[in-house]
N, C-alpha and C positions, 0 to 999 in steps of 0.2 A: 666347529671345528676350523683351525687355522693351520695351513701349511706355507711354508716358505720355498722359493724354488728360484732359480736362476731366469727361467722364463716360463711364464702362463701364456698358453694358446687358446683362445675362445674360438671354436670351431674345428671339425676334425673331419672335414672332407678331404680330398686329395692334397691340397696346399698344406692344411694343417698337419697331415699325417708325414708330409715329405720334411716339413720344418722339424718336426719333432724327431724323426728318425735321423737327419743329418746332425741337429743338435746332440741327440743322445748318445750316438756312435762318437762323439768328441767328448763325452764324459760329463756334460752338462745336466743339471737337475731341471727336469720339464715336467710341467702338469697342463696335460691336454683335457679340455672339456667340450663335450657337445650337448645340446638340448635332445638330441634323439637318444632313446632307451638301448639301442644298439646300432651297431652298423647296418646301413641301407644297402639292401642286397641286390638292389636292381640297377642296371647302369644308367648314368645321366649322359656322360660324355661317350663318344662313340668313335672320336679320332685323336690320335695322338702324333705328334710330329717328332722327327728325328732328334731335334733338340733336348726334347724332354725326355725321350727315350734313353739317351744319355746320361742325364740326371738319375734315372731310375737304376742306373747301374750301381749307384752310390746307396741310394735311398732304400733299395730292397734286393733280392735275388732276382736279377733280369730275366732269368729264363721262366722263374715262377710268375713275375710281373707281366711279361709280354708272353705268356702262354696263351695258344689261342689266338693271336693277332695276325692279321693280314696285311700285306703291303697295298695300299690304295695307289696305283700306277697313274690312273686317268680317272678324271671326272667329266663325263659327257654332260653336255647342255642341249636341251630338245627345245625348240621353239613352239610359241603359239600355234603355229601351223602344224605340229606334229614332226617337223623336220630337224633333223640334228643341225645344229648351226656352229659347233664347235667344241673345245674340250679344254680342261687343264691339265697340263702335262706335269705329273708329280714323279714319274720314273727316274729319279736320281736321288743319291744319297745325301744326307746331312747329318753331321757330327758322327760319322760311322754307321747310322741307320738308315733305312729308307725314308725319304722325306715326310711320308705320312703312313700311317699305321690304323688299320681299323682294329678295334680291341673291345675285350669284354671288361668295363671296367671295375667290377668287382675283384677280378685278378690282381690289378694294380694295388687297391686298397688293401686285401688280403696279404699280398707279399710284403707290404710296407708294414702292415701289424705283424707279421711274423718277425721281421727285422728288429721293430721296436720292442717286441715283447722280450728279445735276448738282452735288452737293458732296463735293469731295475730301478736307473735313475730316472727314467720316465714314467710317468703315472697317467694312464689314459681314464678319463672318468666320463662314463655314458650317464645320461638322464640327468644333465647339470643345465640349468639355464642361468645364464648371466644375467643379474637384476641390477647390479651396480658396480661401478669402477670408481673407487674412492682414494684417498691419501696418496694422490698423483704428487709426488716430490721429484727432487734431483736423484734420490735414491731408489724410485721404481713407482710401484702402484699396486693395489689390492684389488682383486676381482670377487665380488661377492655373487654366489651363485645358490640356487635351491636346488635340492634333489625333488625327486618325484614324491617323496612322501613329506615334503615340506621342510625338510631339515635345511639350516644354512650353513654353506661353507664359506671360507675365505682363504684367497692363496694371494700371499705378498710376493711378488716377483720382481726381480731387477729389470726385466723388460715384460711388458705385456703385448701380445700380437693378435689382433681382430680378424681372423679369417672366417667370419661368420656368415657370410653371403649377402646378397644384394641389400636385404633388408637389416643390415649390421645393427646390432645393438651397440656394439664398441665405436663405430663411427658416428653414431646418434649422439651417444654419451659424451664424445669428444667435442660436439658441435661443428663437425666437418661437412661442410655443403656439398650437395651434389649438382653437378650440371647435367641436365638431362638434354640429351639429342633429340629425343623423340619419345612421345607418349604413344605406346601401341596399343590402339584399341581393335585390332584384328585379333582373332584366335585361331590357334594351331591344335591339332591333335597329334600327338607323338605316340605311335604304336610300335611294339617291339613283338618279335616272332621268334620262336625256335623253329629250325627247318628238320622236318623229319623225314624228307627224302630228296634227292637231287632236283634243283630246281631248272626250269628252262633257260636256254638265253644266257647262260653264265651268270644267272642272279645272285649267286652266292658271293660274286666277287665284284659285281660292277656296282659303280657309284654314279649316279646322274641326278639332275635336276629336270624335270618336267616342268617347263614354264608356260603352260596352258594359262590363259588370262584369268578365267573364272576361278580355278581351283589349283594354284600350282603346288607341286610337292617334290619333295627330297627323299631319294630312296638310297641306300647303302647297307652294306653288312655291318654288324655289331661284334666283328671277330668270327673265328670259325664256328660255322653251324648256327647262326643267328642274323637275322637282318632288321631293318628299321624303317619306319617311313614318317615323315613330317608331313601334313597335308594341312593346308589352309581351309577353315570352316568357312562354307559359304553364307554370306550374311542372310539372317532370315531362316536359317537351318534349324530345326529342332536338334538342340544340343543333347536331350537325354537320348534321343533316338540315334543321334550321330555316334553317341560313346559306346553303343551296343556293340557286343563280339560280332553278330553278325554284319553290321556295317563295315567292320574291319576287313573280315574276310571277303566281303563283297567287293570292297575297293580292291584288295590285292588281285581279284580274279579279273575284275574288269577294267582296270588301269595297268596293272602291273604285269598280269599275266601271269599269276602264279595260283594253281590249283588250291583249294582249300585244304584238301587232304594232304598237301605237301607241308604244312605249316601247323604251328600252335601258337595262338596268342598269349602273352605273358604278360602285357600291360597296354593299356589305353588310357591316354590322360590328356586333359585339356589343359592349355597354357597359354600365357602370353609374353612376348619378349620383353626385354628392357633394353634401353640403350643409353646408358648413363656413367659418369665418372666422377669420381670424388675429387674436389679443389685440392687436396692435400692427403698425403699419405701417413701424416705423422703428427704427434703434438708430445713432445717431450719425449719420454721412454714406453710411449705407447705407439704403436704401429698398426696399420692396417694392411690388409693385401687380397688378392683374390677378386670375388665379387663384391665383396665389401667396398672396395675402390674401383672396380671397373666391372659393369655388367654389359653383356652385349648380346646380339642375335648369334645364331650358331653357326652362320654361313660362311664364315674363313675356318671353322673348326679349332678356335683359339681360346674359348674361354676358360677351360680348365688348365690347358697348356701356359696360358699367361698367368694363371694362380699359382702354378707349380715354378714358374720363374721367378715370381716374387718370393715365393718361399727360400728358393736356391739362392738368390740375392742376399737375402737377410741370414741366411744359415752362416754362410762363411765368415760374413761381418761379424755377427754375433759372436761367433766362435774366437775371432782372434780379439775381439773386445773383453769378453767374458774371462778370457785364459790370460789377460794380461799382455798379449803381444803386440796390441795396438791401443791407441787412444780412442775413445768414445767418438771423437770426431769422424772416424771412418764412417758411422753411419749415417753422417750427413749425405753420403753419396745415394742412398737406398732411394730417397723420393725422386731427383732428376733422373736417375736411371729407369726406374720402373713407371713413373708416372706418364712419361713421353710416349714409351713404347705401349702403355695401356691405352693411351688414348688413339693410337694408330690402329689397334685392334678394334676399339669401341666404333671409331668413325669408319674403318673399313668394313666391318661386318654391317653397320648400317647402310653403307652404300652398296652392299651385295644384297642387302634386304629390299632395297629400292628397286635394284635391277631384276629382282625376282616377282616385285609386286608393283608394277606400273600401275598409274592410276587410271590410264585410258587404254582402250585397244590401239588407237594410234600410237600411243607410247610403245606400248608391247611391240608392234610391227618394226618400229625405229630401232628399238633394242634388238630385235633379232637380226635386223639388217646389218647392224654394228658388230654383233657376235660373228655373223657369217663373215663379214669383211676382215675381221681381226683374227679369225680362227678361234675365237672365245678367250684365248689365253690372256685375261685381262686383269689378273692378280697382281697388285704391285709387291715389289720385293720388300722382304721385312727390313726395317731400317736398323742400323746399329744403335745399340744403346749409347747414350751420350751423357755429359754432364758429370760423369762421375771418375771412377778408377780406370785410366785409361792413358795410353801414349799420346802426346800433343805435340803440335808442329810448333814452332816459334811464335806463330800469330795466334795459338790458343786453340786451333781446330784440331779435331781427332787425326792422328795420323793414319795413313793407310792400312786397313783391316782392323784398326783398333775399334773394340765394341762390336765386329762381328762375330758370328758363332766360328768356333775354332774348329779346325779338322780334327779328327780321330781316325786314326788308320789301325789297320792290324800289324803287331809287331812281333818278335820272337825274341824273348829273353830266357837263358837258361833252359832251351828246348821248349819253352812253352809258348805256343802261338795263338794269340788271342787280341782283341781290341785292346788299345793301350790303358785305357782305364781299369779293365778287368784285370791287367797285369801289374800296374804300378799303384793304382789306387787313387784316393780323393786328394785334391789340393791343387795349389798352382803347380803347373807344369813348364818346365824350361826344357825345351826340345831344340836341340843344335846338333850341327854337323861338326862345329869347332870343339876343340878339347877344352870343355867346360874348367874344369880345374886348373889348368893353366892360364886360361884368359881372365877370371876374376880375380879380384884382390883378395886376401884372406877374410878381410872386414866384410866384404861383399858376401863371400860364401857363408860367412858365420850368421849374418842377419837372414839371409836366405834360409838357413837350416833353421833357425828360430821360427821362420814363417811356415816352416814344413814345406818348403818348395821342393818338388820331385824333379830332379835333373835326369833328362834321358839323352845320352850321346848316340847318336846316330852312328852305326858303324859297330859299335859294342853292341847296341840294341839294333835288331834287324829289322828295317822298314819294309816289312815281308808283302805288303800289296802296293807299295809305292806312293802312298798318299803324301808321305812328307817330303820326298822328293819331287813331286808334281806340284805341291802346293810351294815349295821354297823356289822352284824354277817359275814359277807363274808371277811370283811377287818379288823376284829377285834379292831373296833372302837366304840366310843360312841359320836364322834362331828365331823363334818363337817363345814368348811367354803368353800362357793362357791362365786363366782364372779359375777357381774352383767350381764357378757355375756355367764353365764351358765357354765363356767369350775370352776374344783375344785382347791381351792387355797392349801388345806390341810386337814389332818384328825388328830385327837387327840383320845387317848385310855383312858385318866383319867384327873383328875382335873388340875394336874401338867402340863400335855401335852397341854390341852386346853389353859391355860395361857400363856404357850410357843408359841403355835399357833398363838394366838393372837398378842403377841410380834413380832413374825416373820411379820405378816400381817402389823403391825404398822410401823415396819422397812422398808418395802419394799414400804410403800406409803408414801415418803417424804413430811413433812411440809415445808409450805413457810419460807425460810432462813430469 
């Protein structure tokens, strides 16, 4: 059987689902395939950041996606001596949501699946294993897959996206090399529990690292009514014994302080981390993203978040190109924007791994002293995306705020008070205190309308919680253009600057030749 599509997606985890949802809602034909016979019903990720929560406002019903989520306001760090050494402060908002949320991953995937099911132009095929990638030309590529009964299917697509995990078939078929930062020979056991009755010491909401030298572990909620541990396996341990339910319950009693009668174990899994990044994310009309491009330890909580950022980045660019509103050259910005940020998270999460797993007890003591002296808040700020679509200075550097996460405030329009995106929808946003219609030229307004730019004139639209007032005051600006993936394109502080800002945007989104 052979099918034609605008986009073929290999791998249907959170990133593949987000890409399929965003493209499907824009009317493009999508075939998404995954080797598993049905959706995986257990959580892998346990943390979502505010930036990606905003993306879910468009890829799914956010109330469904974020059901049973909890804000993660504080991450405690306990040293090898059993004393608290500091914490990460996550008690702030990012992109209109709490900076970090604990969640139940199947809720996110089910919500995106429900949104996708509303669009018959998206065909999701489970139980398909990609076995070949052929006929890669200027016009597209063909994915060859086998079904569970051995039948062969072909999907000819204008663009193929490999979101197929750390052992990516698509990446290997393209011959893209991997840079391996570290080969992890240590083993960890991840265990999930349902909470049956209230836990002591606020353990239904607490997030902490116990940095005991011999057997460090991580503890956190997995959304409402669920908790998780990640525990290092002591070398020489009998793995079969360690994987028993009894050992998990015993650990919770002896180390965490949770009575076994308060919880029910739902999964106990042995695994090794990966710290690796692809040297490229594209060859012609075939792209990779997610773990196929960057696999990392879980200690920044950014693996799945980074993957979904890749999907959101590709989605708006593919939409403009496939709809004929932009030249395919726009896609050249995907790799420089995403590979740099992917490297930051791979390297940062490996640095966090080394902090958690020092080689000697002396190094553990040095780490604890450092954490105590600094208060433990050693997480570096996420860098802006660069090298792609964003306002630049005359020297070619990113202009202030370009590439940073855009604010999202609560607004009131026609008596409806909600987060901006829930009211105005998906796309570029031009938010300004200036009379936009009077400031822009007719030609500029026409081209912005063609690109689907949503204009938000503050005053006509009420800045209900003062987010935009505060942001514009901080950056001495009157206007903001943000991209569909939630990043700032650029700011302007006057009518002349706004016209120039719009020209810069139009220059960077090439029209069809």
